[in-house]
N, C-alpha and C positions, 0 to 999 in steps of 0.2 A: 616216376620222375626221377633221378637223380645226375648231379653235377657229379660225376665221376674223376674228375681232373681239374684243376684249377693250376694258372700260373700267371700270374704278375698282379694285374689291379692294383697295385702297391703293395702287394704283399712279395719280398723280392729273398731271397736269400743264395747268395754263390761264393761258389772257392772254386780255387785251383783244377779244373777238370772238372766240375759240374755245375748245375743253376736247375733250384726247387722248383717242380709245379706235387703235386701233394690230394691226395683224396680225401677230406672231412664230414664225412658220412656220418652224421649220429652222432656227430665231435669225438668218434674216435680217426686222429692225423696217421694219413701211413703216406710218406716221403715215396716220390716218384721222380726221382733225378733224371734231370738228363743229364748225358754225354759232351764235356763242349770240350774244343782241341782252336788253339791257334799257335802256334808257335814262338809268337814274338810278342813283343807291347805291343801297347796301341792306348788310343785318351777315349776321356769321354768328357762330357759336361757334368760336374758335379752336383749336387743336390746345393752346392754357394754358388752354383751358376756359374764355375774355375771351371777350366780345361787342365785333368791333369791326367798320368801315364797312370795305364794301367798292368800287372804284371805278364808273362807267358803266362798263354792259357787259363788266364782268369776274364771269365763276360763280361762286358760292359752295359750295367745300365745308365739308360744315359739320360739325362732329366733337362734337355732342351725345350726350355718352355713348356715345360710339363710339370710339375711340381711330385706327382707319380711314379715316372720314370718308364722305361722302355728298352726292354732287351734289341739292342744295336746289336745286330749282323752285317758285315759287311766283306766284298770280297777283297781280292788279293791286290795292294797299290803299291807302290814306290815313290819317293819324291825325288825329285831326280835332281830338287837343289843342292848345292853342297852345304851349302851354308846357307839355312832357312830363315834366319835372325840376328845375322850379323850380314849387312850390305855396307859395311868399307870392306869385304870381300868381290862386292857386284862393282860393273865398270858408269860410269856417271854421266852424265852428258849434261852442261849448263844447272850442274845440283851439285848442291854438298848434303851430307848424313850428320848427325850428331847421335851421343847417347843423353835420354832425359830421364827424368822417375818416374816417368809417366808410367800407371799400373797398370797393365797387359794384362789380356784373358784369361791367360794365366796365374795372374795374381802375384805378380812378380814385375820387379820396377827391369827386367832387360830388353829396354824399347828405345827404341830410334824414332829422329822423326826427319822423313828428306826438306829438303828446302829447295827451291830454283834459284836459283845465283841471275839469270836472262827469261827471255821469256820462250814458253814452254820448254824445261829442264825434264829428264826424268831421268831415272838408273834403270841397267839392263842389263838380261845374260845373254849370251848366245845360244842357238836352241837350233836343232834345226827340227822342226816336227816331222815324223811318220805315221799320221794320219788325224785321228780322233787324242785329240789332247785337254787337258783342263789343266788353267793357271789363276789358283786365286793365291790372297794375300786378304790378312786382318788390318781393318787401317783405321782411323779418327782423326774426326776434323783438327785441324791447328787455326790456322790463318783459311784456309782453304775448306768448301763447302761441299766439296767435290773431288772425287777421284777418277779419274782413265786406268783402264787394265788395256793395252796394247799384248796380241799374240798374232804374231804370223802374219802381217796387214790387214787384221782385224783389231778392230779396237770396240770397245764399250765402255761408258757414262755413267756416273754413278754419282744420286744424290744423299751424299753420307751424313748429313742430318735426318733430315725424312725416312731414308730407306728405300731408297723408290729409283730404278733404272731411265736414265731420260733420254741416248740419243746409243744408238747400235750404227757402225759402219766396218763393212765388209760383207761379204758375199760366202764365208765360209764358218761363221758362226753356228754353233748346233745348240748353244744352250747358255747361259748366262743366271747370277742368282746375285742377289741381298739380303743376309740373313744376319737380323740384328745379333750382337750377342753380349747386350749389357752395358750400362757404364759409357758409352757414349762409342763401342767396338760395332765394328759390320767387318762382316766376312764376304768379300765380294770377290766374283771366278768369271771367266771366260770359259766356253771351250768350243773350238775348233775341230775340223777335220782338212788340214793341211800337212804342203808337204816345204813351207815357206819358212822363213826366218827367227827366231828372237825375240824375248818375253821385253816388255819394256812396265814399269808402274809410275804414274803421271801423277801429283797434285796438280788438278785441274781448277780452272780460274771460271767454269759454269756446268752446267750440264750439256755443253755439246764443243765447250773449245779447252784447249792444255795450254793454250797460251798465257802469260802473268806470268810472275814472281810469287811464289803459295807455297804453303808449308804445309806436311800432315802426321802425323805419328803412323806409323807401320810399324810389325807383329807377324810373323809365323808366316812366310813364304812356301806356295808348293804346285807344285808343277807334276802333273801324274799321266800316262795313257791309260783316255777312258774319256767319256763322253759325259761326265759331271763331275763334281769335288764329290769327295769323301772325306772321314775326320781326319782332321791334322796328324802328320807324319813331322816330329823336328829332327832333325840334320846337323850335325854338326862338325862339317870337315869330311865326312866320308865320300869319298870318290865317285862312287856310284851311287848315294843315293841312301837311304836305306827304307827299308819293305814295311808292308804290316801285309801275313799271311792271312792267308781267306782264313771265316769262323766256317766252321760247325755244327751243329748242336741239334742231337739225336739221340733215338732208342731209351725215349721216359713212359712210365705206363708195363701195363700185365699184360697176359690175356681174360684176367680177371675183371679187368676195370671198361672194356670195352666193348660194346654190347654188337656184332657181327648183323645183326638182321636188324636194326634202326639204332636212329641215335640225332645227334645234333653235334656238330662241329661249326664254333664259333670261334674269331678272331676278331680284336679290336688293332688295325694294323696300321702305315702307312710302306710305302714303300721309296727309294731312296731319286730314283727315277725313274719317265716313264721311257725303258730302254728298248722297247722291244727284247724283250729273255722271258722265260718261265722259270715262276721263281714260286712253289711249291712248299705248304704244310701238307702233311700226310698220316693220314691214320692207313697202317700195312698188319701184312704179317712177314715185310720181309722182301717182299716177291715187289714188283711195278705189279705184275697181272692182279694181283689181289688187294685192292687198296681203294682210300676215299680222300684226294686231295681238292686244298681251294689252293687259291693260286691267282697270281700277274699273270696274263697268256703275254702271248708274240703271237697273236693272233688281229688280233686291234691293237689299236692306240687305247691305254685306259680301258685295259679290259680285267677284269674278275671273273676268274672263270669255278666253277665245280663239276669235276668230273669223279664215276664211280667205274673199274675196272673189275671185274669177273672171269676170268680163265683169260687172261690177258686182250679180255675184248671191251670194247665202253660200253656198258649197258644203260648209260646216263649221263648228262650231257646240260649243263645252266652255265650264261653267261651274260653278261652286263658290261657296259661299257661307256655307259654317260655320265662320268666319275670319273676328277682327277684325284689318280689312286697314289699321288704324292701326297695328300690331305689325307688324315687319320680317318678311319669307315671303320663302325661294327659290321660286320661281315658273319649269317652263319650259313652252313648249309643243312638240311632235314632233309633226312636220310631214312625212309622205307619201304616197304612191296610199294610196286606202283604207284610211289610218290618223290617229288626228289625236286627240292625246293629252294631255291639262295634264295634268302633276305638280306636289303643291305638300309643305313640307316633307316629304319622303322618301315620299309615296303619291299613287300616281295614281289621283284623283277624278274624273275623268271624259276616255269616251272619246265619238268620230262615226268616221264614216266619211267619209273626204275625197273626192270625189269628179272632183277636178283641184285644179290647182295652178298659184297666178299666172303670168306671163312676165316676163322682164330684172327681175329686183328689184336694185333698186341704187343704196338707200340706205336709213340706218337712222334713225324721226325721236319725237322725242317727243311724237310729236303722231298726228294721224289720215293722215298722209306727202304733204298736195297741199303746193302751193305759198305760202296760207299760214298761218297755223298755227290751223287747228283741232281741238276737241277735244284738248288739251294735256294735257300730263301732267304735274299737280300731286304733289309727293310728294319723298323723297329715296330714291336710287339707290344702295345700296350698292356694285352691282357689275349688269355688264352682258355676256355672251355668245350670240353668236353662229359655231354647227355648222355643217356646209356638210351632214354627214351625218346623217342618224335616229341616235340614240343607243337603246342595247339597254338594257332594263326596270331593267337591274343598272344601268348608269351613269348611266339617269335617276334611279333612287333616291337615289346614290351623290352624285350634282350637286345635289341638291335636300334634301339632310340636314340 
């Protein structure tokens, strides 16, 4: 049994255009870099827990709530708000805003405070929604322990002390979240599928009401087309907002690294959302018809699937959907003749009779595995490994526990 490709698990090496996987059998280190592209800047949470900007084509190792870090891969999104950190440019109703020296999630003091001058004041921007869109902002309590986000006639209330969602109003809400960014800051978001208009931010007097004269700190607002919030995209006056390009991470390994007749593909991963799309990690020879793929599936909510293709035909398939894919799971797909097995978090959850195996596997891709990026894997990856022999049940249980 040999672990012929390792990637992550706290061991990261990145530079512009690549991130490093490797083979260190018998103490002999062999680099197996992924090619990486993203032709815009992007943000991540660094080891100090602060949001920072990284350059074009630089892979993002994100340390949100994890000291070991994870490769963050996201689709293209645009922040449609012209000034994401300057609330002087927003419209106000019974509310004032002021600059303060409160340290924000970026580690700077370019923070503002919004204060209601009479009952139910808010800050707002015009926006005609065009389907699924997500509005988010970073907030921290001042006099108010609660916040309300409004998007196109829908509202969600948040407890910004305990980090909980307390109430929602409206039939068009498709997602909502509150995430702790430390030092009292939370990122709150509301996703709606609507054709109505306007977004608003309220300090709230309770978990169900925005009436009152309250105040809170705000920073980093974002409005994006999509059904869930992605990493923060700063804007500073661009008329059409700012776009972060999609990320592509492909082509680690070689024919000498992978065994096409038997082995294990292992990944410690989490999805960005349960959004009903296929997101693949594939061992392949550059053809979609000869591959082994481990992926989040569109076939069912919260589904993880393993599939093997030979000669363009699926010759083995396993799946499991009793799991929250937005939480980290350790997943292993074992393949050899007559034996395909899916292990998740220490348990064998599905098996199939594998009638044959692919030929000449020579690369590992965070997508379908063909020349252009098709069905890319969007999510967080803490660890990926490839073994060139099928592991025993005891070994698979230990690996995924």
